SEVOLUM-872762 format. One record per residue: x, y, z of N, C-alpha, C, CB in turn. Coordinates in steps of 0.001 Angstrom, whole numbers, padded with zeros to 6 digits, always signed. Glycine has a CB too. Layout:
BEGIN
XYZXYZXYZXYZ ...
//
This chain:
BEGIN
-043830-005117+029092-043550-006439+028556-042074-006538+028158-044464-006740+027346 -041447-007616+028549-040023-007810+028256-039852-008292+026822-039385-008820+029247 -038787-007823+026180-038502-008308+024837-037411-009369+024835-038100-007156+023944 -037114-009930+026008-036147-011017+026120-036808-012286+025572-035671-011214+027614 -036165-012920+024588-036754-014113+023993-036276-015397+024662-036437-014161+022520 -035130-015333+025339-034585-016537+025929-033591-016152+027025-033911-017424+024851 -033565-016933+028099-032555-016752+029132-031783-018052+029259-033194-016336+030497 -030465-017945+029191-029589-019107+029358-028916-018965+030716-028523-019215+028190 -029178-019900+031611-028560-019874+032935-027364-020825+032924-029589-020271+034054 -026174-020245+032723-024947-021052+032648-024131-020947+033930-024093-020616+031455 -024756-020478+035015-024046-020386+036294-023735-021786+036803-024881-019598+037340 -022544-021937+037353-022151-023222+037909-021459-024135+036907-023348-023913+038456 -021382-023705+035658-020712-024497+034627-019366-023870+034301-021586-024606+033351 -018374-024719+034028-017072-024191+033629-016968-024238+032108-015909-024995+034293 -016111-023381+031564-015936-023319+030116-015414-024653+029619-014976-022171+029717 -015884-025091+028455-016623-024318+027450-018141-024413+027555-016213-024762+026098 -018672-025029+028615-020117-025265+028709-020961-023992+028563-020432-025919+030029 -020638-022859+029219-021458-021654+029030-021503-021185+027569-020925-020531+029906 -020396-021334+026852-020364-020943+025434-021268-021869+024628-018908-020981+024875 -021183-023175+024872-022011-024147+024156-023490-023864+024436-021642-025603+024573 -023832-023606+025694-025223-023308+026063-025708-022031+025371-025355-023162+027598 -024831-021031+025292-025178-019776+024623-025409-020009+023143-024077-018727+024828 -024513-020748+022496-024655-021018+021060-025924-021811+020771-023432-021781+020534 -026277-022739+021651-027533-023481+021482-028728-022544+021607-027637-024618+022522 -028671-021618+022561-029743-020630+022724-029861-019716+021525-029511-019803+023968 -028713-019324+020961-028690-018464+019774-029338-019186+018589-027235-018050+019426 -029051-020481+018441-029651-021251+017346-031170-021282+017474-029094-022685+017326 -031669-021456+018700-033115-021504+018928-033763-020148+018690-033412-021976+020347 -033117-019087+019174-033715-017749+019128-033622-017138+017734-033035-016832+020141 -032480-017317+017076-032245-016786+015735-032123-015265+015689-033351-017219+014828 -032967-014561+016430-032902-013092+016492-033638-012634+017741-033519-012432+015204 -033550-011338+018020-034219-010780+019191-033217-010438+020276-035260-011755+019728 -033656-010607+021507-032815-010258+022646-032743-011458+023575-033363-009003+023394 -031563-011690+024118-031329-012848+024964-030488-012464+026166-030649-013964+024174 -030693-013143+027281-029873-012952+028478-029097-014234+028749-030750-012562+029711 -027855-014056+029144-027043-015194+029565-026515-014888+030960-025867-015476+028556 -026711-015816+031879-026236-015664+033250-024998-016533+033423-027344-016048+034285 -023894-015908+033841-022639-016634+034073-022075-016223+035424-021604-016357+032935 -021142-017024+035936-020613-016697+037267-019099-016561+037318-021036-017744+038243 -018437-016461+036146-016992-016223+036147-016629-015177+035098-016223-017537+035883 -015498-014516+035320-015002-013545+034344-014665-014227+033022-013766-012814+034892 -014096-015433+033105-013729-016172+031889-014968-016470+031060-012997-017484+032244 -016020-016949+031705-017265-017250+030984-017847-015970+030384-018300-017922+031931 -017779-014873+031130-018294-013588+030623-017581-013214+029331-018115-012463+031679 -016254-013294+029331-015471-012927+028144-015730-013884+026985-013976-012910+028478 -015719-015185+027264-015886-016178+026208-017282-016144+025590-015604-017560+026752 -018309-015984+026428-019685-015912+025929-019867-014647+025087-020702-015933+027107 -019328-013528+025553-019442-012270+024800-018766-012402+023439-018817-011098+025594 -017599-012997+023403-016852-013186+022156-017605-014124+021215-015444-013742+022447 -018127-015223+021753-018855-016198+020922-020126-015584+020335-019211-017451+021751 -020837-014803+021141-022060-014157+020652-021726-013185+019524-022788-013416+021803 -020666-012398+019701-020231-011459+018673-019847-012165+017382-019060-010640+019177 -019218-013319+017502-018811-014088+016323-020020-014617+015553-017908-015251+016737 -021157-014732+016234-022384-015201+015589-023237-014045+015059-023199-016034+016570 -022704-012826+015162-023432-011671+014640-024353-010999+015647-024230-012087+013463 -024266-011405+016903-025074-010790+017957-024289-009639+018581-025475-011840+019041 -024997-008624+019045-024376-007461+019686-024528-007604+021196-025019-006120+019183 -023416-007450+021913-023497-007445+023380-024006-006065+023779-022090-007772+024060 -025237-006042+024266-025908-004793+024591-025566-004312+025990-027402-004955+024456 -025382-005264+026926-025177-004877+028314-024544-006029+029082-026507-004455+028968 -023686-005701+030040-023148-006689+030985-023288-006081+032374-021632-007065+030661 -024115-006706+033204-024364-006209+034551-023833-007198+035588-025869-005959+034767 -023026-006708+036538-022655-007585+037659-023932-007940+038434-021590-006890+038605 -024035-009188+038825-025244-009635+039523-024880-010750+040496-026329-010119+038512 -025226-010581+041748-024911-011568+042782-023444-011982+042666-025841-012809+042665 -023221-013227+042325-021853-013751+042233-021382-013855+040782-021769-015123+042905 -022041-013172+039865-021665-013311+038462-022114-012136+037617-022239-014578+037899 -022556-012447+036411-022926-011409+035445-024185-011786+034682-021781-011159+034465 -024926-010761+034275-026079-010919+033389-025688-010231+032077-027422-010298+034021 -025512-011022+031033-025114-010515+029725-026361-010444+028848-024008-011420+029072 -026626-009282+028280-027759-009128+027367-027208-008970+025962-028659-007906+027762 -027672-009833+025059-027230-009764+023671-028457-009555+022775-026450-011062+023264 -028212-009011+021586-029315-008669+020693-028905-008923+019247-029743-007194+020885 -029885-009368+018450-029669-009500+017013-030953-009081+016313-029257-010965+016621 -030811-008149+015395-031973-007675+014625-032332-008701+013550-031683-006284+013974 -033615-008705+013186-034108-009642+012171-033644-009292+010824-035581-009702+012170 
//
């Protein structure tokens, strides 16, 4: 069973949209583990930074197809 609570698919959006989508997902999830899918290096960096600023830990960044799968986590 996956412990991913939410997946945000921000592929195809230019900044700042992936960051806004991530922050909205973080508000809904509040804690747990989340995946964010992005398709640019800029979005990868900005989303990772924004998640960290909200107290989430970037657990993993995997290259995937034409972009990245970012896994973030926040303990309760």
